[in-house]
C-alpha positions in Angstrom: 118.5 96.3 100.4 118.1 92.5 100.5 121.3 91.1 101.8 121.2 87.5 103.1 123.9 88.4 105.7 121.3 90.5 107.5 118.5 89.0 109.6 114.9 88.9 108.6 112.6 91.0 110.7 109.4 89.4 112.0 106.9 92.1 112.9 103.9 91.2 115.0 100.8 93.4 114.6 98.3 91.6 117.0 95.5 89.2 116.7 97.6 86.1 117.2 98.5 83.4 119.8 101.1 80.7 119.7 101.6 77.4 121.6 104.4 77.1 124.2 106.5 74.1 124.6 103.9 72.5 126.9 101.2 72.9 124.3 99.5 75.8 126.1 98.1 78.8 124.2 100.0 82.0 124.8 98.9 85.5 123.7 101.8 87.2 122.0 102.9 90.0 124.3 106.7 90.0 124.0 109.3 89.1 121.4 110.3 86.0 123.3 106.8 84.5 122.9 107.5 84.3 119.2 111.2 83.5 119.3 110.5 80.3 121.2 107.8 79.3 118.7 110.1 80.0 115.7 113.0 78.1 117.4 110.8 75.0 117.5 110.6 75.0 113.6 113.4 72.7 112.3 112.6 73.9 108.8 114.0 77.3 109.6 117.3 75.8 110.7 117.6 74.3 107.2 117.0 77.7 105.7 119.8 79.2 107.9 117.6 82.2 108.4 118.4 84.7 111.2 115.4 86.2 112.8 114.8 89.4 114.7 111.3 89.8 116.2 109.5 93.1 116.8 106.1 93.4 118.5 104.2 96.4 117.4 100.7 95.6 118.7 99.3 93.0 121.1 95.7 94.1 121.2 92.6 93.4 119.2 92.0 93.9 115.5 89.9 97.0 116.1 92.8 98.7 118.0 95.2 98.3 115.1 94.4 101.8 113.8 95.9 104.0 111.0 98.5 105.6 113.4 99.9 102.1 113.9 99.9 101.4 110.2 102.1 104.5 109.8 104.4 103.4 112.7 105.0 100.1 110.9 105.7 101.9 107.6 108.1 104.2 109.3 109.9 101.3 110.9 110.2 99.5 107.5 111.6 102.6 105.8 114.0 103.6 108.6 115.4 100.0 108.9 115.3 98.9 105.3 119.1 98.6 105.2 119.3 96.7 108.5 117.4 93.7 107.4 117.3 91.4 104.4 113.5 91.8 104.4 110.4 91.9 106.6 107.6 89.4 107.4 104.6 91.1 109.0 102.3 88.8 110.9 98.7 90.0 111.5 95.1 89.1 111.6 93.4 88.4 108.2 91.0 91.3 108.9 93.9 93.8 109.1 96.2 92.5 106.4 94.3 94.1 103.5 94.5 97.5 105.1 98.2 97.4 106.0 98.9 95.7 102.7 97.2 98.5 100.7 98.9 101.1 102.9 102.5 100.1 102.5 102.8 100.5 98.7 101.1 104.0 99.0 103.4 105.2 101.8 106.5 103.9 100.1 106.8 104.3 96.4 109.4 102.1 94.5 109.6 99.6 97.3 113.2 98.4 96.8 113.1 95.7 99.5 110.8 92.8 100.3 107.8 92.9 102.7 105.6 89.9 103.1 102.4 89.9 105.1 100.9 86.6 106.4 98.6 85.4 109.1 100.5 82.3 110.1 99.7 82.0 113.8 96.7 80.9 115.6 93.8 83.4 115.9 93.5 85.2 119.2 89.8 84.1 119.8 91.3 80.8 120.9 92.3 82.5 124.2 88.5 82.7 125.0 87.5 79.5 123.1 90.4 77.1 123.4 88.3 74.2 122.2 88.6 75.5 118.7 92.3 74.6 118.6 91.6 70.9 118.1 89.5 71.6 115.0 92.2 73.8 113.5 94.9 71.2 114.2 92.8 68.4 112.8 92.4 70.3 109.6 96.0 71.5 109.3 98.0 68.8 111.1 100.0 71.8 112.2 101.6 72.1 108.8 99.4 75.0 107.7 100.2 76.9 110.9 103.9 76.8 110.1 103.8 76.7 106.3 102.7 80.3 105.9 105.5 81.6 108.0 108.1 79.4 106.2 106.8 80.4 102.8 106.9 84.1 103.8 110.5 83.7 104.9 111.3 81.9 101.6 109.7 84.9 99.7 112.0 87.3 101.6 115.1 85.2 101.1 114.5 85.3 97.3 116.1 88.7 97.2 113.3 90.4 95.4 111.4 93.6 96.1 107.8 94.7 96.7 105.1 94.1 99.2 103.2 90.7 99.0 100.7 88.6 100.8 101.4 84.9 101.3 98.8 82.4 102.3 99.0 78.7 101.4 101.0 78.4 98.2 99.9 81.8 96.7 101.8 85.0 96.6 100.1 88.2 95.5 101.0 91.8 95.5 99.4 93.4 98.5 97.8 96.4 96.9 94.2 95.9 95.8 93.9 92.9 98.1 90.6 92.5 100.0 89.3 90.1 102.7 87.6 87.2 101.0 86.5 83.9 102.6 88.1 83.8 106.0 88.2 80.0 106.3 89.5 79.3 102.8 93.1 78.4 102.1 93.7 81.8 100.6 91.3 84.1 102.6 91.7 87.1 100.4 90.3 88.3 97.1 92.3 90.2 94.4 92.2 91.0 90.7 93.2 87.8 88.9 95.6 89.7 86.7 97.7 90.5 89.8 98.5 86.9 90.7 102.3 87.0 91.3 103.4 83.4 91.6 103.5 80.4 93.9 105.6 79.7 97.0 105.7 76.3 98.7 109.1 75.9 100.4 110.6 77.5 97.3 109.3 80.5 95.3 108.7 81.3 91.7 107.3 84.6 90.6 105.5 85.1 87.3 107.6 86.4 84.5 105.8 89.8 84.6 106.1 90.2 88.3 109.7 89.3 88.3 110.4 92.1 85.8 108.5 94.6 88.0 110.5 93.4 91.0 113.8 93.9 89.2 112.8 97.4 88.1 111.8 98.3 91.7 115.2 97.3 93.0 116.9 99.7 90.6 115.0 102.7 92.1 115.2 104.5 95.4 112.3 104.1 97.8 110.3 107.3 98.3 108.7 107.7 101.8 105.4 109.4 101.7 104.0 109.2 105.3 100.6 110.7 104.7 97.3 109.5 106.1 94.4 111.7 107.1 92.7 109.8 109.9 89.8 112.2 110.4 87.6 110.2 108.0 84.2 108.7 108.8 83.1 105.4 107.3 79.4 104.6 106.7 77.7 101.4 105.5 74.8 102.8 103.5 71.5 101.4 104.7 68.0 102.7 104.8 68.5 103.2 108.6 70.8 106.1 108.1 69.1 109.4 108.9 70.2 112.9 107.9 70.5 113.9 111.5 72.7 110.9 112.2 75.0 111.7 109.4 75.3 115.4 110.4 76.2 114.4 113.9 78.7 111.8 113.0 80.5 114.1 110.5 81.2 116.8 113.0 84.9 117.5 112.9 85.5 115.0 110.0 87.6 116.0 107.0 86.3 113.3 104.7 83.6 110.6 104.5 83.3 107.2 102.9 79.9 105.8 102.0 79.9 102.1 101.1 76.9 100.8 99.2 76.3 97.1 99.7 74.6 95.0 97.0 71.5 94.6 99.0 70.4 98.3 99.1 69.8 101.1 96.6 70.9 104.6 97.3 68.6 105.8 100.1 66.7 109.1 99.8 68.3 110.1 103.1 71.9 110.0 101.7 70.9 111.9 98.5 69.1 114.6 100.5 72.0 114.9 102.8 74.3 115.5 99.8 71.9 118.2 98.5 71.6 120.1 101.8 74.9 119.6 103.7 76.7 122.7 104.7 80.3 121.4 105.3 81.6 120.6 101.8 84.1 118.0 102.9 85.1 115.5 100.3 82.9 112.4 100.3 83.4 109.2 98.4 80.5 106.9 97.4 81.6 103.4 96.3 80.4 99.8 96.0 78.1 98.3 93.4 76.5 100.8 90.9 73.0 100.3 92.1 69.8 102.1 91.2 68.7 105.3 92.9 65.1 105.7 94.0 64.5 107.7 90.8 65.6 104.8 88.7 68.8 106.3 87.4 72.2 104.5 87.7 74.5 105.8 90.5 77.2 106.5 87.9 74.8 108.9 86.2 75.3 111.3 89.1 79.1 111.3 89.0 79.5 114.8 87.4 76.6 116.4 89.4 77.9 115.0 92.6 81.5 116.1 91.9 80.4 119.8 92.0 79.3 119.2 95.6 82.6 117.6 96.6 81.2 114.0 96.2 83.2 111.4 94.3 81.5 108.4 92.9 84.1 105.7 92.2 83.7 102.4 90.4 86.2 100.8 92.8 84.5 98.3 95.1 87.3 97.2 97.5 86.7 98.5 101.0 90.3 98.3 102.2 91.9 99.8 99.1 89.3 102.7 98.8 89.6 103.5 102.5 93.4 103.6 102.6 93.8 105.4 99.3 91.2 108.0 100.3 93.0 108.7 103.6 96.3 108.9 101.8 95.0 111.2 99.1 93.1 113.4 101.5 96.3 114.1 103.5 97.6 115.8 100.4 94.6 117.4 98.7 91.0 118.2 99.3 90.3 118.9 95.6 87.4 116.5 94.7 88.5 116.4 91.0 92.0 115.3 91.9 90.7 112.8 94.4 88.4 111.3 91.8 91.2 111.2 89.2 93.3 109.1 91.5 90.5 106.9 92.8 89.1 106.1 89.4 
């Protein structure tokens, strides 16, 4: 539902501070901390937008864990008819994970969800001197523009889950953290660019058709995430003993290969000798193994051992998708089919 007579829900997921009326920095702990900040935006009065603020998390980025992703998704689904849309404010580090999670948890999203990082970063509570540099670069417009553009996107009465930063609006699935200090701090497949929003909004023709189609369908809630998954950055420092210890009690494992290393002998020997055949996913750049063969050459052989080699490189998408799939099946062939 996207009824303009309903308020827009602003959801706070941590990692942000705002300025009070005296110009002091305030860590967001309560709804009123944000309500006062929003009330100081005259632009929102012109939009005639009613706001309802909900604070889901006030801690650090690292504490915004998958259980909280699910809590946000459940709230969106259960209250989809109570609001004209949702704006989720979070740290740029967490937006890709939540942005990839929402479209998986809710198929045929028939209402609008917009993620943005419009407030000041919470590191300013410890380093307040950084505020002057941010304000000098943005003249405060950038600090408010993302929030206002996100609200414009919701008021458009479309559907789907998007990320707004600067004047870009992009579907949230397959989005990854890019250059944190750039105007649009995320990377995404160029074919997914949805449109522009700068105090008004225009979707691309293709995305507008997708949005219209989604509104005609019922949203399906699929609240599945297997959180007992271990994540490893593959480096030569990994030992077989370290892997075996870390994987105790795990139901799945992700191995991310960075462009600076080839597949270490340790990892390959671990795959050859491991006893617990939990599903494992190897992803990243298709680098060379010590034997000189391409990583993708091992895809079929690895699959027999419960190891999926995927060509997908996005950390956020692969992580969330694997957790979602693993909650429904442990069959490596099915997991590979979905991930690839």
